[in-house]
C-alpha positions in Angstrom: -18.3 -56.6 -3.7 -20.1 -53.3 -4.0 -23.6 -53.4 -5.6 -22.6 -50.4 -7.7 -18.9 -49.4 -8.0 -19.9 -45.8 -8.8 -22.1 -45.6 -5.7 -20.5 -47.7 -3.0 -22.9 -46.3 -0.4 -25.7 -48.6 -1.9 -24.2 -51.5 0.0 -22.3 -54.7 -0.7 -23.3 -58.1 -2.1 -21.9 -61.4 -1.0 -21.3 -64.4 -3.2 -21.3 -67.7 -1.4 -18.8 -70.2 -2.7 -18.1 -73.9 -2.0 -15.3 -76.2 -3.0 -15.6 -79.9 -3.3 -12.0 -81.1 -3.3 -10.7 -83.4 -6.0 -9.4 -86.7 -5.0 -5.7 -87.2 -5.8 -6.1 -91.0 -5.9 -9.0 -90.9 -8.4 -9.8 -93.9 -10.6 -9.9 -91.3 -13.5 -6.2 -90.5 -13.2 -4.4 -87.4 -12.1 -6.1 -84.1 -11.4 -7.5 -82.7 -14.7 -8.9 -79.3 -13.6 -12.0 -78.0 -11.9 -15.7 -78.1 -12.6 -17.5 -74.8 -12.2 -21.3 -74.9 -11.6 -23.7 -72.0 -11.7 -27.3 -72.9 -10.7 -28.5 -69.8 -12.5 -30.9 -68.7 -9.8 -33.2 -67.5 -8.5 -34.2 -70.7 -6.9 -32.5 -73.3 -4.8 -29.1 -72.9 -3.2 -26.0 -73.5 -5.3 -24.2 -74.5 -2.1 -26.9 -77.2 -1.5 -26.6 -78.3 -5.1 -22.9 -79.0 -4.9 -23.2 -80.7 -1.5 -26.0 -83.0 -2.9 -24.8 -83.6 -6.5 -21.2 -82.6 -6.6 -19.8 -86.1 -6.8 -22.4 -87.0 -9.5 -21.3 -84.0 -11.6 -17.7 -85.2 -11.3 -18.6 -88.7 -12.4 -20.7 -87.5 -15.4 -17.9 -85.1 -16.5 -15.4 -87.9 -16.5 -17.4 -90.4 -18.6 -15.8 -91.4 -21.9 -17.2 -89.3 -24.8 -19.0 -91.5 -27.4 -19.7 -89.8 -30.7 -22.6 -91.2 -32.7 -22.6 -90.3 -36.3 
């Protein structure tokens, strides 16, 4: 993508993406959508974060919600 659409000669930026495929035979049932993460940078690699913690994010997002009043 251009750094500046009005001045494309400034160069281009790349955005790295990674996909951690959902399991079709999950114990949580059928596919329920995706989880999008944004590490917020600057800092560590978002790619490394998904590779290291992607399964844990999935497990946390599928925990039953308990409301405490």
